[in-house]
NUDRENBA-52980 format. One record per residue (C-alpha): x, y, z. Coordinates in pm, whole numbers, padded with zeros to 5 digits, always signed. Layout:
<pts>
XYZ;...
</pts>
This chain:
<pts>
-07067-05110+21453;-06913-05243+21133;-07035-05105+20799;-07200-05359+20570;-07096-05156+20267;-06856-04874+20192;-06821-04627+19907;-06674-04283+19845;-06879-03980+19753;-06695-03778+19491;-06658-03404+19536;-06848-03178+19297;-06635-02870+19234;-06775-02527+19144;-06730-02448+18775;-06466-02179+18832;-06232-02419+19012;-06320-02749+18847;-05967-02747+18712;-05860-02863+19060;-06015-03199+18978;-05805-03225+18663;-05489-03138+18857;-05569-03386+19136;-05639-03670+18893;-05303-03646+18715;-05021-03778+18932;-04784-03522+18788;-04869-03324+19102;-04658-03575+19299;-04337-03447+19136;-04444-03091+19045;-04393-02851+19338;-04603-02560+19202;-04911-02784+19181;-04847-02913+19532;-04812-02555+19654;-05150-02471+19503;-05322-02750+19695;-05135-02671+20016;-05247-02308+19996;-05612-02418+20017;-05567-02529+20378;-05215-02611+20504;-05344-02805+20805;-05584-03020+20603;-05310-03072+20345;-05090-03217+20619;-05373-03415+20776;-05457-03579+20442;-05088-03672+20399;-05058-03434+20103;-05319-03614+19894;-05511-03373+19665;-05807-03608+19617;-05855-03654+19993;-05802-03283+20051;-06080-03189+19811;-06311-03446+19970;-06254-03283+20311;-06367-02940+20195;-06721-02832+20268;-06946-02679+20005;-06901-02342+20174;-06521-02371+20160;-06534-02466+19793;-06763-02173+19716;-06524-01939+19896;-06235-02066+19685;-06440-02021+19368;-06514-01661+19470;-06143-01584+19522;-06030-01434+19190;-05660-01467+19271;-05701-01836+19354;-05907-01899+19041;-05633-01734+18834;-05377-01969+18990;-05595-02272+18912;-05632-02163+18549;-05255-02107+18520;-05177-02447+18674;-05410-02619+18429;-05255-02433+18138;-04911-02546+18255;-05031-02907+18280;-05182-02884+17930;-04850-02760+17791;-04667-03042+17967;-04904-03300+17818;-04901-03165+17463;-04570-02992+17389;-04296-03168+17199;-04040-03336+17420;-03722-03540+17372;-03894-03843+17218;-04074-03642+16953;-03746-03484+16836;-03563-03815+16850;-03837-04002+16663;-03825-03746+16380;-03451-03803+16353;-03510-04177+16346;-03772-04146+16076;-03536-03936+15866;-03282-04216+15900;-03540-04476+15795;-03602-04615+16144;-03954-04543+16258;-03978-04507+16636;-04230-04718+16829;-04581-04572+16829;-04648-04718+17173;-04466-04933+17431;-04638-05147+17695;-04456-05169+18029;-04569-05454+18256;-04473-05468+18624;-04625-05636+18931;-04582-05315+19131;-04555-04942+19070;-04426-04687+19321;-04556-04353+19195;-04651-04177+19518;-04723-04268+19880;-05086-04179+19806;-05109-04487+19579;-04932-04762+19779;-04893-05026+19511;-04529-05112+19576;-04313-05310+19817;-03962-05197+19738;-03704-05123+19472;-03877-05301+19182;-04190-05091+19222;-04004-04764+19283;-03797-04830+18971;-04115-04896+18771;-04268-04572+18897;-03956-04373+18812;-03956-04537+18467;-04310-04416+18395;-04250-04067+18533;-03933-04021+18331;-04102-04160+18020;-04368-03895+18071;-04110-03618+18108;-03935-03736+17792;-04257-03786+17594;-04193-04160+17542;-04530-04319+17451;-04544-04581+17724;-04855-04734+17879;-04807-04907+18215;-04985-05229+18309;-05014-05366+18664;-05255-05481+18931;-05457-05284+19184;-05399-05430+19530;-05684-05364+19771;-05453-05349+20072;-05131-05258+19893;-04829-05434+20044;-04880-05382+20418;-04833-05116+20684;-04554-05192+20929;-04551-05114+21299;-04360-05251+21596;-04463-05438+21907;-04332-05333+22247;-04047-05582+22215;-03957-05470+21861;-04128-05739+21653;-04262-05636+21311;-04642-05619+21298;-04839-05600+20976;-05174-05437+20909;-05368-05425+20587;-05588-05115+20565;-05834-05138+20277;-05784-04894+19992;-06095-04754+19828;-06012-04688+19462;-06293-04432+19445;-06102-04225+19700;-05773-04244+19508;-05650-04059+19198;-05790-04336+18979;-06067-04353+18721;-06256-04666+18617;-06223-04759+18251;-06576-04778+18114;-06739-04893+17795;-06923-04645+17575;-07250-04723+17756;-07097-04635+18093;-07061-04989+18226;-06722-05094+18362;-06490-05257+18110;-06424-05617+18213;-06132-05851+18154;-06217-06221+18201;-05986-06523+18235;-06092-06887+18258;-05957-07073+18562;-05958-07444+18649;-06275-07616+18772;-06495-07392+18559;-06417-07078+18757;-06379-06742+18582;-06169-06450+18699;-06323-06113+18612;-06139-05785+18661;-06212-05416+18624;-05948-05173+18498;-05849-04864+18693;-05649-04594+18519;-05395-04376+18695;-05267-04090+18481;-04893-04048+18539;-04828-03726+18355;-04850-03825+17988;-04847-04199+18072;-05163-04400+18143;-05119-04677+18400;-05378-04956+18382;-05435-05149+18706;-05650-05463+18708;-05877-05526+19007;-06036-05865+19082;-06257-05737+19367;-06563-05709+19144;-06918-05847+19142;-06944-06183+18969;-06627-06327+19121;-06648-06579+19402;-06491-06488+19736;-06163-06659+19656;-06130-06493+19319;-06214-06148+19456;-05907-06183+19678;-05664-06246+19392;-05558-05880+19397;-05610-05826+19768;-05243-05779+19856;-04909-05746+19682;-04713-06074+19691;-04973-06210+19932;-05209-06506+19946;-05138-06876+19941;-05225-07171+19722;-05289-07065+19365;-05317-06693+19439;-04967-06601+19325;-05011-06785+18996;-05353-06630+18946;-05205-06284+19009;-04946-06345+18742;-05206-06477+18500;-05412-06164+18555;-05109-05940+18513;-04980-06108+18196;-05285-06250+18017;-05531-06000+18164;-05290-05714+18109;-05273-05775+17734;-05653-05794+17721;-05675-05469+17918;-05445-05305+17664;-05673-05413+17382;-05973-05265+17563;-05782-04943+17633;-05678-04904+17269;-06033-04969+17152;-06192-04720+17391;-05927-04446+17387;-05806-04470+17030;-05450-04515+17156;-05221-04711+16923;-05167-05079+16990;-04825-05122+17152;-04546-05226+16918;-04309-05323+17202;-04384-05517+17521;-04149-05471+17817;-04166-05734+18090;-04031-05586+18413;-03921-05907+18589;-04073-06253+18533;-04404-06193+18711;-04566-06064+18390;-04427-06335+18163;-04766-06476+18068;-04823-06168+17852;-04626-06353+17584;-04861-06651+17608;-05163-06426+17550;-05000-06261+17250;-04919-06602+17102;-05282-06699+17159;-05402-06388+16974;-05183-06461+16671;-05281-06827+16654;-05651-06752+16700;-05690-06433+16496;-05424-06465+16225;-05389-06838+16168;-05023-06861+16266;-04875-07182+16399;-04741-07182+16754;-04382-07153+16631;-04464-06869+16394;-04652-06682+16664;-04366-06738+16907;-04122-06568+16670;-04357-06275+16611;-04400-06226+16985;-04031-06265+17075;-03918-06009+16822;-04101-05722+16993;-04053-05825+17357;-03798-05689+17606;-03732-05872+17934;-03560-05711+18232;-03436-05932+18513;-03390-05768+18853;-03283-06057+19071;-02925-06177+19122;-03034-06487+19316;-03237-06789+19200;-03444-06769+19519;-03587-06440+19396;-03752-06602+19093;-04109-06729+19089;-04115-07102+19017;-04426-07323+18995;-04484-07694+18979;-04530-07789+18614;-04850-07976+18703;-04994-07644+18820;-04931-07494+18476;-05095-07798+18316;-05398-07741+18537;-05434-07377+18426;-05350-07420+18056;-05452-07779+17984;-05769-07986+17993;-06083-07775+17969;-05866-07461+17965;-05650-07573+17674;-05601-07305+17409;-05658-07426+17051;-05330-07424+16865;-05131-07353+17182;-05040-07695+17323;-04974-07699+17696;-04656-07901+17643;-04515-07613+17433;-04599-07368+17710;-04434-07594+17966;-04121-07603+17751;-04097-07223+17767;-04043-07229+18143;-03872-07567+18177;-03540-07584+18361;-03413-07833+18102;-03050-07733+18134;-02759-07844+18349;-02838-07760+18711;-03208-07711+18645;-03483-07895+18829;-03717-08120+18629;-04088-08064+18678;-04047-07693+18758;-04182-07400+18557;-03950-07100+18593;-04104-06757+18523;-03770-06587+18453;-03669-06863+18212;-04002-06819+18031;-03942-06443+18024;-03604-06492+17860;-03736-06743+17607;-04024-06514+17514;-03805-06206+17464;-03551-06150+17190;-03386-05878+17400;-03302-05900+17769;-03105-05699+18021;-02984-05675+18377;-03000-05351+18574;-02630-05270+18626;-02309-05377+18457;-02225-05617+18741;-02580-05752+18750;-02561-05815+18374;-02253-06028+18439;-02427-06211+18726;-02737-06269+18510;-02537-06406+18218;-02366-06643+18458;-02694-06741+18627;-02878-06814+18302;-02594-06935+18078;-02744-07285+18073;-02999-07151+17822;-02719-07083+17573;-02481-07384+17578;-02173-07354+17362;-02127-06983+17431;-01900-06809+17676;-02057-06609+17959;-01987-06275+17790;-02165-06397+17474;-02492-06481+17655;-02749-06238+17507;-02832-06048+17826;-02711-05690+17816;-02714-05423+18087;-02891-05094+18134;-02809-04946+18472;-03110-04818+18664;-03168-04452+18735;-03391-04241+18958;-03646-03969+18883;-03485-03650+19012;-03803-03439+19043;-03945-03704+19279;-03640-03752+19499;-03441-03427+19501;-03532-03187+19780;-03672-02849+19680;-03390-02678+19868;-03142-02823+19616;-03342-02676+19329;-03363-02342+19510;-02982-02329+19538;-02944-02422+19171;-03193-02154+19072;-03012-01891+19278;-02653-01966+19173;-02684-02145+18839;-02984-01961+18704;-03191-02275+18652;-03364-02547+18850;-03344-02778+18547;-02985-02886+18603;-03014-03186+18374;-03201-03004+18097;-02956-02714+18103;-02659-02954+18129;-02539-02755+18429;-02363-03039+18612;-02018-02901+18528;-02113-02566+18683;-02183-02706+19032;-01853-02553+19149;-02008-02208+19096;-02228-02263+19400;-02051-02121+19707;-01935-02374+19965;-02125-02187+20235;-02453-02219+20040;-02399-02592+19983;-02327-02654+20349;-02615-02445+20481;-02856-02619+20244;-02741-02961+20366;-02772-02847+20729;-03127-02732+20663;-03219-03064+20501;-03061-03251+20791;-03264-03044+21037;-03583-03125+20844;-03499-03493+20868;-03440-03467+21242;-03782-03304+21289;-03948-03573+21077;-03766-03852+21265;-03877-03719+21603;-04237-03709+21486;-04216-04064+21354;-04038-04200+21663;-04303-04049+21889;-04582-04196+21674;-04414-04537+21668;-04375-04547+22047;-04738-04450+22095;-04831-04751+21882;-04593-04966+22087;-04791-04875+22398;-04590-04590+22550;-04763-04296+22714;-04672-03936+22643;-04524-03908+22993;-04265-04170+22896;-04155-03996+22575;-03982-03681+22688;-03654-03821+22557;-03787-03811+22200;-03729-03433+22190;-03355-03504+22196;-03351-03781+21935;-03079-03701+21679;-02890-03373+21651;-02908-03150+21343;-02530-03090+21365;-02417-03453+21387;-02291-03671+21098;-02603-03858+20984;-02587-04198+20812;-02895-04350+20650;-02974-04714+20581;-03316-04808+20442;-03425-05102+20225;-03612-05430+20226;-03482-05680+20480;-03384-06007+20311;-03078-06160+20471;-02837-06074+20186;-02886-05700+20243;-02741-05750+20595;-02941-05503+20800;-02753-05603+21115;-02398-05609+20978;-02335-05286+21168;-02422-05469+21492;-02137-05719+21456;-01941-05534+21725;-02204-05351+21929;-01955-05205+22174;-01754-05047+21893;-02070-04913+21726;-02172-04757+22058;-01834-04585+22081;-01884-04441+21732;-02232-04317+21818;-02123-04158+22146;-01782-04023+22044;-01751-03689+22229;-01561-03519+21945;-01689-03689+21629;-02027-03852+21701;-02227-04041+21443;-02605-04091+21424;-02795-04357+21228;-03142-04350+21074;-03255-04700+20977;-03574-04826+20813;-03695-05132+20628;-03969-05388+20589;-03942-05765+20600;-04182-05977+20393;-04464-06091+20626;-04364-06455+20576;-03992-06396+20636;-03936-06483+21001;-03559-06446+20965;-03597-06092+20836;-03829-06007+21123;-03574-06132+21372;-03311-05907+21215;-03544-05609+21253;-03612-05701+21615;-03239-05723+21687;-03188-05378+21538;-03486-05227+21721;-03376-05367+22057;-03029-05220+22007;-03177-04882+21911;-03409-04891+22216;-03112-04879+22454;-03155-04556+22661;-02780-04496+22640;-02781-04456+22260;-03142-04404+22152;-03072-04035+22086;-02815-04143+21825;-02983-04436+21644;-03343-04491+21539;-03538-04755+21352;-03835-04601+21170;-04124-04837+21087;-04328-04828+20767;-04060-04722+20521;-04238-04572+20219;-04204-04298+19958;-04315-04025+20198;-04048-04119+20452;-03783-04159+20183;-03841-03806+20054;-03716-03672+20389;-03456-03941+20450;-03246-03913+20133;-03198-03534+20148;-03127-03531+20523;-02853-03793+20532;-02488-03701+20488;-02391-04060+20408;-02590-04345+20256;-02487-04689+20377;-02533-05006+20174;-02365-05329+20280;-02516-05623+20088;-02344-05954+20041;-02167-05904+19708;-02277-05965+19431;-02642-05997+19538;-02747-05633+19497;-02883-05605+19143;-02857-05227+19138;-02960-05052+19461;-03098-04713+19356;-03143-04566+19705;-02781-04449+19702;-02847-04268+19374;-03125-04068+19537;-02897-03973+19824;-02624-03867+19579;-02858-03629+19396;-02918-03462+19733;-02548-03417+19799;-02511-03736+20002;-02196-03948+19987;-02216-04324+19948;-02052-04573+20182;-02111-04904+20015;-01995-05249+19924;-01881-05250+19560;-02203-05402+19432;-02478-05300+19192;-02441-04950+19049;-02170-04854+19303;-01933-05116+19160;-01972-04938+18828;-01947-04571+18925;-01742-04544+19244;-01436-04338+19154;-01256-04292+19487;-01380-03934+19538;-01761-03968+19548;-01775-04174+19867;-01615-04483+20012;-01600-04850+19911;-01630-05101+20193;-01368-05374+20134;-01513-05720+20080;-01382-06051+20209;-01439-06235+19883;-01340-06599+19905;-01401-06631+20280;-01646-06920+20300;-01752-06889+20663;-02036-06633+20645;-01997-06522+21007;-01625-06460+20963;-01689-06275+20639;-01944-06053+20814;-01699-05983+21097;-01421-05887+20855;-01643-05658+20648;-01804-05504+20958;-01459-05421+21099;-01371-05256+20768;-01696-05058+20787;-01619-04935+21141;-01266-04836+21037;-01396-04635+20742;-01656-04452+20949;-01412-04368+21226;-01095-04287+21032;-01228-04153+20702;-01593-04057+20708;-01622-03892+21051;-01271-03748+21030;-01355-03574+20702;-01699-03454+20815;-01566-03286+21130;-01253-03136+20971;-01365-02770+20970;-01203-02435+20895;-01238-02128+21112;-01580-02059+20959;-01700-02408+21047;-01695-02540+20688;-01567-02892+20607;-01411-02803+20272;-01288-03154+20198;-01635-03290+20255;-01800-03019+20046;-01553-03091+19767;-01665-03456+19770;-02029-03342+19760;-01975-03122+19454;-01768-03392+19284;-02051-03641+19348;-02308-03410+19192;-02088-03333+18891;-01991-03691+18812;-02287-03897+18929;-02565-03648+18856;-02586-03711+18480;-02546-04087+18522;-02800-04174+18790;-03101-04008+18627;-03395-04221+18517;-03419-03996+18211;-03080-04135+18102;-03209-04486+18178;-03529-04447+17975;-03335-04297+17685;-03103-04599+17698;-03400-04837+17693;-03556-04646+17405;-03246-04635+17188;-03090-04970+17273;-03392-05197+17326;-03732-05045+17240;-03636-04912+16898;-03459-05232+16781;-03750-05439+16918;-03999-05227+16727;-03798-05269+16408;-03771-05644+16456;-04141-05667+16534;-04236-05482+16218;-04008-05706+16011;-04182-06017+16143;-04535-05880+16183;-04575-05737+15835;-04832-05842+15574;-04942-06200+15638;-04659-06231+15896;-04420-06339+15622;-04115-06262+15836;-04238-06465+16132;-04325-06761+15909;-03984-06754+15741;-03794-06727+16070;-03992-07011+16228;-03926-07230+15925;-03556-07142+15936;-03525-07228+16304;-03708-07557+16255;-03475-07649+15970;-03162-07556+16168;-03270-07741+16482;-03349-08054+16281;-03012-08053+16108;-02795-07939+16397;-02721-08276+16560;-02532-08375+16243;-02352-08046+16182;-01977-08089+16245;-01641-07932+16176;-01476-08197+15956;-01122-08066+15976;-00917-07745+16001;-00606-07646+15804;-00396-07368+15962;-00103-07199+15787;+00114-06890+15794;+00239-06915+16153;+00566-07082+16252;+00641-07268+16574;+00766-06936+16718;+00510-06678+16606;+00551-06308+16680;+00336-05996+16670;+00248-05908+16313;+00237-06265+16186;-00086-06372+16020;-00266-06696+16095;-00454-06835+15793;-00728-07089+15857;-00934-07310+15628;-01227-07490+15790;-01415-07775+15625;-01764-07808+15766;-02040-08064+15717;-02362-07861+15734;-02594-08165+15725;-02803-08022+15445;-02800-07659+15559;-02664-07400+15318;-02357-07181+15384;-02596-06884+15410;-02774-07055+15704;-02467-07040+15928;-02169-06836+16030;-01839-07018+16067;-01618-06834+16314;-01255-06827+16409;-01278-06786+16786;-00947-06678+16937;-00815-06548+17266;-00586-06621+17557;-00553-06978+17678;-00577-07095+18039;-00366-07373+18190;-00639-07625+18104;-00659-07504+17741;-00981-07306+17792;-01009-06997+17575;-01078-06668+17755;-01107-06304+17651;-01229-06441+17321;-01302-06266+16994;-01516-06430+16724;-01423-06342+16366;-01638-06473+16077;-01475-06684+15809;-01573-06641+15445;-01741-06912+15241;-01508-07043+14971;-01669-07340+14798;-01884-07652+14837;-01800-08013+14757;-02002-08309+14632;-01985-08488+14969;-02176-08205+15144;-01864-08047+15290;-01820-07670+15263;-01497-07473+15289;-01467-07148+15484;-01147-06945+15516;-01005-06641+15689;-00701-06483+15845;-00610-06327+16180;-00310-06104+16240;-00146-06159+16580;-00163-05829+16771;-00068-05917+17130;+00192-06117+17314;+00137-06406+17550;-00068-06719+17516;-00285-06745+17207;-00532-07012+17111;-00813-07057+16867;-01095-07285+16765;-01357-07302+16492;-01723-07258+16579;-02037-07289+16368;-02345-07089+16470;-02682-07019+16308;-02707-06701+16101;-03022-06520+15992;-03100-06147+15951;-03385-06173+16203;-03168-06315+16482;-03067-06057+16742;-02745-06245+16823;-02551-06553+16715;-02634-06710+17052;-03011-06668+17019;-03089-07033+16941;-02836-07163+17194;-02679-07375+16919;-02307-07395+16853;-02079-07662+16707;-01706-07639+16772;-01405-07812+16625;
</pts>
C-alpha cells in the first residue's frame, strides 16, 4: 500500500546527551574523524546500516537505548568534549581573521561576508546534492573556507531526488532511479520567521504563476549553506517539481531552476541576513553560469530601492561580482532562446527600470561566431562580473580563447579571465591511515598546518608501503561488496557469485578511473585494443587490475553506450577478477577508491578537461597520476610525480587519434608503470616507486589543497572585488554613477577615436640591442580628454604575416593638446632582445574603477 503522506519524526534526546544533536546537525562531522568515531561507538552495526549518517543513526535508536547512553558517564563526557571541540572550531581565530587584521592595518578592509552560488554542492554522501566535479569542488570550497575562517555563505537548491542513483541491467545498460529525499531526515534545518512560520522566497513566472520556495540551511562547519526548495504548499504541481532533480526536467524547468538559484538565492540571502543578523555579503561569487541571474536581482534591488539607473546599477553589481567558468567546451554552457527570456522578464513580468532588452543584451552572442537570438548564461556571467577566472592555467588559456569575442582588439593573453587552479579538501579525501603515519613519524596529523611536506622523507619506506598495501586491501574489500551488490541488482543469485570472492588482489598494481561519462573524457579509450589490455590484466609476472566507475547523464545515450561497452568487457569471466565497473559513483565510494589505487588514470581529449581534481585526491593518498597533459596535470607534472600520456595533437581523425594515444597508454603501463611497481628489493619493497610517492606528496601536497585555492580566491579576487564594490557602493553610489557616466561617454565617442599619425625616431635601419625607439603618437580623442584614455606602445615579436605576438603594452605620456582636437603622447622603448621586433600604437579606455584596460572591449589601433 502506498502512503498518502510522509514525514519524519525527529528524535528527542535526553538532556545529558542532547549535544549529539548539535554534532549531527553540523556537517563538520563528515570530515572530522573523532566526531565520526563518537557516533560509530554508539552502535557500529547501526552506524554501518545507516551509511554513516548521524541523523539517521539517532533516529534508529530506541528511547531505552538513548536513556542507556545518557546514563553512561564516560559516553556523556565524550559528548561534552566533542561539543567543546566543535565550539572552539567555530569560534577560535583562524587564518582569515589574522589575514583580515593585516589587511586592515594596510588600509584594505577584508570582506565582511562573501556569497558563493553554485547549482550543486558535494559535501557528503549523506546529502546527495551533486552530480560530479562542479559540486564536489563547491563542497570542498565551503569546507576549506570553514577551516580557514573565511566568512562565506553558500547558496544553492535542494533537489528532492538529488541527481540519480545508478544501477546496471543484466546486459550492462545504465539504469536510473530517483529515491525521494526527506529534508526532515537530513542534517538540514528550515529557515523560519520569528513567528515560527517557514521563510518564503517568491518569484513571479509567466502566465500569472508564482514560484514559492522554502529555505533549508545546512551548516558546513562555520559556513551556512542555504538551499531553496520549491516542493512547498501553494505551488502548482509543475512548480513544485522545479527542484525535483539536479539538471533534470524539460521545457522551462531548467530556466526556472536557474531563476530560483540566482534571483531566489539573492532574496534568500536577504532573509537570512535579516533573521540571523549576518552581514550582507559584499562579494558575490558565481560558480559557473547557472547562477548568473543573481546579478539581475541585484540590479533590480538597486534600481528599485536606491533610484539608480540600469547602467549605474550594472556598474555597482559588476564591481563586487566574481565569475568562475568551469567548462572548456561551448556545449557545456546553458543557452536559452532569447524569446524565452523575454517571456520571463518582459510583459507582465517586466521589472520597472530594468528593460528586458538590456537584460537580453547581457547574454547576447553578439560577437563573431555567436548565434543571434540566443541568450548565453556564461556570457551573461562574464558581463555581470568585473573579475573572472578559469580553474587551471591551461583552462584559463582555453577560456580566454573561447570568449575572446567579448573583448575585440585585445590579444588572447589580454582577455580579462585569470586562473585559479582548483584544489581538494584534504580532511575529506585523505585516508585516516595516512594521518596515522604522519602522526607517528612526523609528530603531527596536520601536515599542511605544520608545513611538514618537506619532512615526508622522514617516514620509513616500509611504513609508506605497508600503509598503501593496507589501503589497497580496504579498497579490494569494498569493491567485492559493491560488485556483489551490483550483481544482485542485475538479477544474479548468490549461487552464481562465488567468483566475487576472488575479484581483485590486494597485492596487484591497482589503477583507478572514475568520473562523469561525457565522450571527451574517453571512458573506453583503454578498450581500443582489447586483446592487449587483456594481456596487461593477465600478465603472469606483472599483472594490472582496474577499478572503474562513472555516471552518464540520463539523457546522454552515447555515454550510456560507452558504459555498456565497458561493463560488457569487464563481465568477461576470463578477466572479471582483474577489472570491475562499479555503479553509483559517489563520495562514499570515492573515499575508498582514491586511497586504494596505486595509479590514477585520466585520459580526456586535450584540452577539454578544465581541471580534473580526482587525480589530486589520489596524489594526497600517495597515488601516482597517469594522465594526458590537461587541466591541473599540464601545470604540475614534473616528470617524477607520475607519467604523462603523449597526445596526438594535430591528428584530425578522432579514431586514429584515439588509437595512437591508447597505444601510448598501453606502452606506459607495460614498460614504465608496471615495471616500476614490481621492481622489488629482497625485502619486497619497490624503492623507485616509493620514491615517486614521497616526491608526489612533497611537491604536489602543498599545491593541490583547497585551502591554497580558497586563499588564492580571497587574496586575488574576493578582496579586490570587495574594495571595488565599496568604491562604487559608497554614499549615494557616487562611484557607480561616475563610472556609468564615464563608460557612456567613452562608448559614444569611441567610433570617432583614431590614431592620426605616428612619428618614430632614434632607431636606424639596422637597430641593435641597447638602442632606444622614441615614439610620438598624435591621437584624435573625439572629445574625450587625455585622462579618459591610455595610449600604449604595444611591441613584441612579429610573425610572417606581420601579426604581433608575445606583446608588451607600455603607456605613453601625454605631452600636449592642439586646437584641432589632436593630442600628442610620447614615450621610449629600449630594445632588449634580438630577432624580429614590431610595434603599434593602441588607445584604450582608462579609469581608476576599471579592473583592466580590456574591460570595455574597446581598443583603437594605428
